[in-house]
N, C-alpha and C positions, 0 to 999 in steps of 0.2 A: 077615612080613618086617621090618616096622618094629620089632617087639620083638627080633628077632634082631640087627639093626643096633645097637640100643641096648645089648644085652648085650655085643656085641663091643667097643663103644666103652668101656664100663665096664671090661671086662677089660684093654684096652690101657692105660687110665689107671692101673689098679691095678698093672700090671707095671712102671711107670716108677719106677725107684729114685731116691732123693734125688740120687745122683751124676748119673744120666742127666737128671733134671729140671734140675739146675744147668747141665749142658752144653747142654740145649735152650734154656734162657733166654739163655745167652751167645750162642748161634748166632743166635737171633731178634734180640737186641740189636744184634749186629754187622750183621745184614742191614738193620735199620731205620736204623742210623747211616750206612750207605753211601749217598752221594748218589744220587738217582734217575737223574741224568744218566749216571752211570758204569754203570748196569745195563741200559741200552737204547740202541739206535741213535737218533741225534738227527734229528728232522724239521726242516724249514726253519723252521717256526714256533717250535720250541723253541730253535733257534740264535738267532733274532732276539730272542726274549724274554730269553734269558740274556745276550746281548750288551748289550742296552739297560739291564740291571740292573748289569752288572759291567764293561763296557768302561771303561778308564781315561780316554780322551778325553771320553766322555760324562759321566763322573762329575766331571771337572775343570770342564766347562762348567756343571754343576749347582752346583758350589761357587761359581763366579763369579756365578751368579744370587743366591746367598745373600749374597755380598759386596755386590752391588748393592742388595739390600734393606736391608742395614745402612747403606749410604751414603745411601739415601733417608730413613731415619729421622734420620740426622744432619742432612741438609739441611732437613728439617721442623723439627727442634729449633733450628736456627740462626735461625728467625723469632722466637724468644722471648728474653727477657733472660737474661743470664748473671749468676750470683751467685758470689762467691768470698770466702774468709776467709783472712787471713794474719796471722801473728804472728812477732815476733822477740824474742830475749832475749840480753842481753849483760852483760859484766862490765867495770868500769873500775877501774884501779889507778893511783894517783898517788903514787909513792914520794917525790917531792921537794916535796910540798905544804908551803908555808911558813906555813900557817894563816891566810892572808888571806881565805880563803873561795873557794868554787867556785860558779860560776853555771851552771845548766843550764836552758835555757828560762826565763830571767829569774827563776829560783828559786835561793835561796842554799842550798847544801848544808851539812850539819854539818861544822864545821871538824875535828872529831876523827876523822872516818872517811875514810881514804884509799882504801878498797875499797868500791865500790858496784855494784849491779846495776840494770839497767833493762829494762823489758818494754813492748812495744807490741802493740796488737790492732787489726785493720782488717777491716771487712766492706764489700765493694764490689759495686755493681750497674752493669752496662752494657747498653744496649739500643739497637740500630740501628733507629730508628723508620722511617726511609725512606732507601733508597739507590738511588732510581730504579726500584725494583721488581726489582732484580737477584736478591735473595734468593728471591723468589717464582718467578722464572724458572729459578733453579737447581734448585728442586724439580721443575719441569716437565721440565727437562733430564735429571735423574736418573731420573724416571719413564720417559722415552723411552729412556734407556740400558738400563733394566731390561727393557723390551719387546724391545730388540735382543738382550740376553743370552739371553732365552728363545728367540728365533728362532735364535740361534747354536746353542743346544743342539738344537733341532729339526733344524737343518741337519746337524749331526754325527750325529744319530740316523738320518736318512735316508741319509746317506753310508755309515754302517756297514751298514745293511740292504742297500744295493746291493752293497757289497763281499762280504757274506755270500752273497747270491744268486749272484753271479758265481762264487765259489769252490765253492759247492754244486753248481752246474751243471757246473763243470769236473770235479768228482769223479764225478758221474753219467756224464759223457761218457767219462772215462778208464776207469771201470769197464767200460763196454760195449766200449771199445777193447781192453781186456785179454781180454774174452771172445772177440772176433773173432780176436785174435792167438793165443789158446789153440786155437781151432778150426783155424786155419791151421797152427799148429805140429803139431797132431795129424795133420792130413792130410799135412804135409810129412814127418813121421816115418814114416808108413805108406808114402809114396812112396820114401823113402830105403831102408826095409827091403825094399820090392819091388825096388828097383834093385840092392841087394846080391844078392838071390836071382837076378835076371836075369844079373848078372855071373858068378855061379857057374855058371850054365847056358850062359855064353858068348854071351848075347843083348845084352849092354851092356858098353861099355868102362868102364875104371876112371875115366877123365876125366869121363864122364857121372855116374857114381856120386858122385864128389867134388862135382860141381855140385849134386846132390840133397842131399848132406850140408850143403853151404854154405847151401842154401835152408832146411833145418831149423834150422841154427844161427842164421840170420838171424831166423827166426820166434821162436826162444827169446830172442834179443836184444831183439826188439820187446816181448816180454812183460816182461822185466826193466826195460826203459826205461819202459814204461807204469806199471809198479808203482812205480818211483822217482818219477815225476811224481805219481802218486796220493798217495804218502806226503808229498810236498812240499805238495800242495794241502791235505791234512789238517792239516799243520803250520801253514800260513798261517791256516786257519780256526780252529784251536785258539788261535792268537795273538789273533785278534779276539775270541774268547770268553773270553780271559784264563785258559785252562787250561794247567797246567804239563805238562812232558814225562812225568810219572808217571801222568797221567790217560789211561786207555784211551778212545779216541774213534773213532766211526764214524758215518756218516749212515744214515738209514733208506732202504730201497728205495722208490723212487717210481715206481710203474707209470705209464707214459705211452703213450697210444694216439694214433692219427692224429687223433682228434677234438680232443684238446688242442692238437695242433700246427697243425691247420687251422682253428682257431677264428677267427671274423671279427675283423679288425683295425680298430680305430677310426681315423677319419681323423686325420691329423697335425694339421690345423688345430683340430679339436675338442680333442685332447689339449693342444695349446699354450694354447688359450683357458682351459681348466680349470686348467692348471698355473700360469698367470699369477696366478690368484686364490687359489691354495692353497700354492704353493711358498714356504718360509720365506726362501730367499735373495733372492727378489724383494721380499717384504715388508720385509726388512731393508734392502735398497737404497733402497726408498721412504722408510723411516724415516730413513735417512742424510740425505736431502734435508730432511726436517722438522727434523732435528737441526741442520743447517747454517743453516736459516732462524732457528731459535731462538737459535743462537749469535750471529747478526748482531743480533738483537733485544737480546740481552744486551750486546753490544759497544757499541751506540749509546747505551746508558744510562750510559756513562762520562761523558757531558756533563752528567748530572743532578746536582743538589746532594745532599748526604747530611745527614740530621738524626739526631742521637743524643742519648740521655739517659744521664746517669751520676749515681750517688748513692753515698754512703759514710758509714760511722760508724767513728771511730777513737778510741782511748783509750790511755793509757800510765801507768806509775808507775815510781818510782825509789827504791831502798832507802836512798840517801844523803840523802834529804830528811827534814826534821824532821816533815813531815806524814805521817799514816798512809796506808796504801795506799788505803783507802776515800776519804779526803779527796782524794788525788791523782786517783783515777779520776773522782771527781765533778768536780773542777776541770779535768781535761784532756779530758773527753768533748767530742768534736767531730763534728758532723754537717754534711754538705755535699751539695749537689745542683746539677747544671748541665745546661744544654741546649747541645749542640754543633752548629754549622752549618758545613759544609764545601762551598765552591763551587769546582769546578775551573775554572781560568783557562788554564793551560798545562800539559799533562801529557806534554810531550816526544813528542807524536805517538802516544802509546800507544793512545788510543781510535780514532783514524783507521786505524792499522795493524791493530787488531783487527777493525774493520769490513771492511777490504779482504781480510783473510785469510778472514773468514767468507763473503764473496761468492765468493772463489775456491774455498773448500771446497764451497759449494753447487754451483758449476759442475762440480767434480770428482765430486760425488755424483750429479749428473744424468748425467754421462758413464758412471759406474759402473753406474747403473741400466740405461742403454742397452746396456752391455756384457753385463750379466747376462741381459737379455732376448734378446740375440743368441745368447749361448751356450746358453740354454735352447731357443731355436728350433732351433739347429743340432743339439743333442743329441737332441731329440725327432724331428727329421727323419731323423737317422741311425738311430735305433731303428726308425722306421717303414720306412725303406728296407731295413734288415737283416731285419725281420720279413716284409715283403712279398716280397722276393727270396728269403728263406729258405724260404718255403712252396713257391714254384715250384721251387727247387733240390731241396727234399726230395722232392717227387713224382718229379722226374726221376731223382734219385740213387737213390731206392728202387727204381724200375723197373729202372734200370741195374744195381744191386747184385743184384737177383733174377735178372736175365738172366746176369750174370757168374758168379754162384754156380752156376747150372745148367750154364753152359758149363764152369766149372772142374771140376765133378763129372764131366761127360762126358769132358773131357780126361783126368782122372784114371783113369777106367775104360778109356779107349782106351790110356793109357800102360801100365796093368797088363796089357792084352792085347797090348802090343807094337805098337800102331797109331800111337802118338804118341811123339815123342822128348823129350829133356830140355828142349830149348829151348821147345817148345810148353807144357810144364808150367810153366816159369819165367815165361813171358810171361802165361799165364793167371792165375798167382798174383799177379803184379804188378797185373793189371787188376782182379781181385776185391778186392785189398787197397785199391787206390785208390778203388774204388766204395764199399766198406764205410765207409771213413773219410770220404768225401764225404757219405754218407748220415747218418752220426752227427753230423758237424759241422753240416750244415744243420739237422738235427733239433734239436739243443740250442741252436744260435744262434737259431733261430726261437722256440723256447720261451722263452729268456731275454729276448729283445727284446719279445715280446708281454707278458710279465709286467711289464717295466719301463714299457711304455706305459700299462698299467693303473695302475701305481704312481704315475706322474706325473699321472694323473687324480685322485689322492688316495685310491685304493683300496688294500686290503691287498696286500702283496707275497706272492704265492704262485704255485707252478708249476701 
């Protein structure tokens, strides 16, 4: 058998013409060039990973992180001296020179030259040796800002994940709603066809048949309406993933059993305690308080003196001079150095105002931290209540849906046998539709809220 397979493989290869081989290569290349995302249904994990790599909001926050790093390097460099070079070149023309001589910097110019050029060169150094420590504190402030930028990015990443999970669950929920609507539409169509047959036999009035037809049309409308919502949810999810309208998109089937829905729910207090130590928005609010304290520290240093050092070398030459350029450069060379001391006496209340604003900013940051903690507590409590109540609702709704489905099937059989009227059928349909929708809603609401409780504990977001 092994030799036979080898022979067939060799024969197949030999039968490939150059043209067929070229076509095969092009087909394989096209397949490989097609993004893997467009070849398969997306799982929740794939959606999240793709969004974290491509979402514009997240990318902009990462760019801001890089801007912060550049600002930090600049702040560190400001601790060191600055060095600069400058030069200037000019031309002078004296058309009305009477020959009495021209003096420039106490030097007599040649009487016969009315046009002259001059050049100067300067190298300067400035260094703020001490400004009350403000420059060092500015470095600390920028490092703190960079930490906050990273936390802002993390916050946006977590927010994107929550939005993706919500839309993903909405799509799963709407899919099942469509299946329920399709089943009811199929049953409604059969009842309508049975009603027409009974009308022809004189066992049902035309008004009753019209009601059955209306039931069928309503079921078809429910399908279309759910399909429209499904398309809209997919559009919103594609937008978060930065996929254009030409990209085919669908999510993967996610089998969910009762075990996943009835999984134990962690206590809300436990989730909150863990979230306080892991959530970036809380850490960012805490850093805001540190930043305000640092700004107050910087502001009060406005009362401190400033010490600076400056030095420079300058030189110049002029073509109107009888001396050579080398002689001028030698004679005009000038070197200087100075120590500067500045003591603030009255700064028009600038320092006092800066201190007051920093205190108020700290108070505001403390209130913002409290607000963030309260919001986090309320959010987690809401998720916990939704998950806990959802589990109980799901068990009740599932039992009710099973009962209503059995009842609806019995009413349908009795209707076909002429034992039930149209009103009974319509009422039974409304009951099963409500029961099925309640079951699906409680199922996916519970699933989503349990997943978010784990997520707020710092765990991976998954269904």
